[in-house]
N, C-alpha and C positions, 0 to 999 in steps of 0.2 A: 448502546454506547453512541457511541456515536461510532501576497508574498509580499512582505515588501514586494511589490510587484515589479518585475524587470522585464522590459521590452525593447524591441528594436528602436523604437522611437524614443526610449528614455526609461528612467527608472523611477518608480513611485511607490510610496509606502501605503500600506493599508492600515489600517490601524486597529472483565472477563478473563477472564484468564486467557493466556496464549493458546492457540490451538494448534495441536500438532497433527501433522499429515504424514501418512505412510509414503516412503520413498524407495523405489525399486529400481534396479539397475539391469533391465532387460529379463530378469527372472525373479521368480520368488519361490520360497519354501516355507510352507506354514509349519506351525510348531509341533504339530501332533501325528502327522500321517505318514504311512509308508507306500501307500498305494498310488502307482503312477500307471499312466496310460499314454504310450508312445504312438502319436497319430501324425507321423511324418508324411503321410500324403496330404493332409490337411494343413501342415505347418504349425500344429498346435500342441501343447503339452499341458497336462492338467493334473492336479494332486487334490486328494481328499483327505482331511484330518481323521476320517473315520468315526467322529463323535456323534453320529445321527441320533443316538439314543436320548440325549439331553439337549438336543437343538443347538448345539454350538458348532456345527459343521462349518469349516472354511474351505472354500474353493478357489484355486488360484488357476488362472488360464493365461497362457502367453502366447500370442500369435506370432507369425513370422516376421511382423514389421515392427517389434519391439515394444508392443503394448501389453501391459500387465494388467489383469482385472482380478480383484480379489473380493470374495463375497462372503461375509460371516453369517452366522446364524442370528445375529441381532438385527439383521436388515441394512446393514452398512455395506455399501458397495465402494472400492476405491479402484480407480482406474488411473493408470500412469502411463503416458506415451513416451515414445523415444525421445522427445524433444525436451523433456523436464517439466511437463505440465501433469498435475495430479487433479483428479477430480473425485470428490467424495460425496456420496449421497447417504444421508442417514435419515430415514423415514422419508419426510416430505421435501426436506431441505437439501439443496445442492451446493456444495461449495468447491470453486475451482482454484488451485494453487497453480500460478503461472511463475516460472522463472527457476524452479528447483533450489530455492536458497536454504532450506531447512526450516527451522522454528524459531520464533522469537525467544531471545533469553533476557531482554530488558524492555519492558513496556514502556512506551513514551506516554500513550494515553489510550485507554480503552472505553472512556466517556461514562463509565458506570456510576461514578460519583455525581452525575449530572449537573457538573459546573462547566465552565469555560477555560478551566486551566488544567495543565498537564498534570500527570503524576510526578510528585517531587522527589524522583529517583536520581541518586548520584550527582546531586548538586544542580539538577536541571530545574528551571523556573520560567513560566511563560504562559501566555494566554492566547487562545484561538482568536483569529481575527478575519473579517471578510476584506477584500480588496478589489477595485475595479478602476476603469480608465475615466470614470466620471462623464461619459458621454451624456449629451441631452436626451432624455428620454429613457435612459438605461435604468433598469429595475434589478435589484439583487435582494434575496432574503437568504439568512437573516440580516436584519439591520446591523451596521457596524457596531453598535454598542450593546447589542443583545445575542451574541454568538454563544449559545449553549446547545447541547445536545437536546433533542426533543422528539425522538421517533424510535421506534423498536430497532435494535441492532442486528448485526450478524449472529448467525448460530442461536437463535433464541434469547439473545441478550436483550438488556433493556433500552439501551440508548446506542445511537450513533450521530454523526454531524452531517446534516444536509445543507446543501445550498441549491438555489435555483435562480435563474435570471435570464435576462435577454436584452437587447438594444444597445450593447457595448460595440463600438465601431472603430475604436482606435487600436487597442491591443488586447482587450478582454477583461477578465475579472477571475476570481478565485478565493481560496481560503488558506490560511497559513498558520503555523505556531512557531514562536520563537523558543529556542532551547535554553536560553540564558539571558532572560529580560525580566526583571522584577515588576515592570509597569509601573503605573502612576506618573506623578510629576517629574520624576528623576528616572524616567525608563530610558534605558540604552540596549542596544543590540550587542551583547558581548558573545564571544565565541565559546562554543563547546567542543571539547575533545572527544570526538567519536572514532578515533584512530584504533581503538581495541575492538571495534566490531568490522564485520564483513560487508555490512548493508544494512537496508531497513526492509521491513515487511509491511504491508498495509492491506486491510479488507476493504474493497471499494466496489460499488456499483453504480449504475447511471446510464447515460447516453453519450455516444460519441467517445472522443479522446480527451485525455487530461495529461497534462505534462507535470510531473512530479520533479520538482527541483529542489536542490540543497544549496542556497546561498552560502558563501564562505567569506572570510574577511575580504579576499582578493576581489569577490565580485560584488561586494556591498558596497553603495555609494559612500563617498566620504561623510556626506551630510547625516548618514545613519551610523556612522561609526567604523566602516569599512575603509579600504584603501582604493577602491575604484573611482575614478575621476569622471569616467564618461562610458556611455554604451555598455552597461553592466550586464554580462551575459553568463548566468549562474548555470552550473552544471546539472544534469538531470537525465530523466527517461520519459518517454511517452508510454501510457498505458491505454490499453483499449478496453472500454468498459460494456457491461451488458446488463440486463434487468437484474441478474441473479447475482448474488454476492461471489465475487472472486478474491482470493489472497494473492497478492502480487509480491514476488521477492526482486528488489531493486539492489544488485551488487555495486559497491562503490567502484569497483573496477570497470564497470560499464557506464559509469556517469560520464557525461560530455557536455560540452557547451553546445548551443544551436550554431554558432559560427558567424553570427552577425555583429557581435561586439568585441570587446577588448579581449584578447587572448588571456587566460590564466590557468595555472596548473591547479588540479585538483588537490585539495589538502584537508583530509578528514579530521585533522586536529584543530581545525578553525571553522567547523560548521556553525553557521549562526542560526538557521531555521529549516523548516520543510514546508514547502509550499505546493498546493495543488491548483493549476491554472488551466482554464479554457482559452481558445483564442478569440479574435474579434468575430462579430458577426455570427454568433452561435446562441442558440436556444438551449440552455443547458440545465441539468437537473441531476446532481450526483450526490453520494454520500461516502463517507469514510469511517471506518472502525478499526480498533485494534492495531495502531500504528506502534511500531516498535523495532528495536534493533536486533540484529542476528550476527 
């Protein structure tokens, strides 16, 4: 599978199925077993389903620090720490869920159709785009007019969306998707009502930090259909990427402005887009997949 750019110096426009992860709350009980061993001297408790004869044994271990590890007979290991981070290893691939958000209930795009448009659910319409500060010597792929998924995606899927680049010295670069923009000559960035959701989740991998932002009408420039006259500072959160795929949960309640621009209240009912941006003077290479609401 696979921002309008908003920065301190100004605002510029650019132009698979959900994965469920087990969540534990400090302890876990598997579905089948009654055998328990109290190892208080080691701060550990473990249980076994007792189904060893058919290879479906599930073992759960909880240590004294709030970390729960569950291993089933099929080779899947799920580890949940006390801070809401879940790591699932299935065969040779490891996926980490950060933020403890739950699972996607409404997919924005999983890229499996191989095109540059989002999935047209619930009235959403829009196309992926790249954006950057147009620094002399700056290079970004894919080109602005060729933004389509073109590589294997997360969890064995066919596609994700990757962008690479360097040489941007003003405010940086990124990729984004408008949630209510028909495109073409009559394109307009209209709001989408996301107030029925708690946040967004996304699979991502790469190098360094990426800021995930969600411009609303109040943080979108007037010239692009918003009400922000200057210094448009969208709400968002920073995620820390690694070479392996991670699933990030970004609750709306934790979205905040960076603080350099015009103050505005968060309003999930007027969301315009979802954008992934890196700062200036960064050589970047990151991919996103399975973007959706939860």
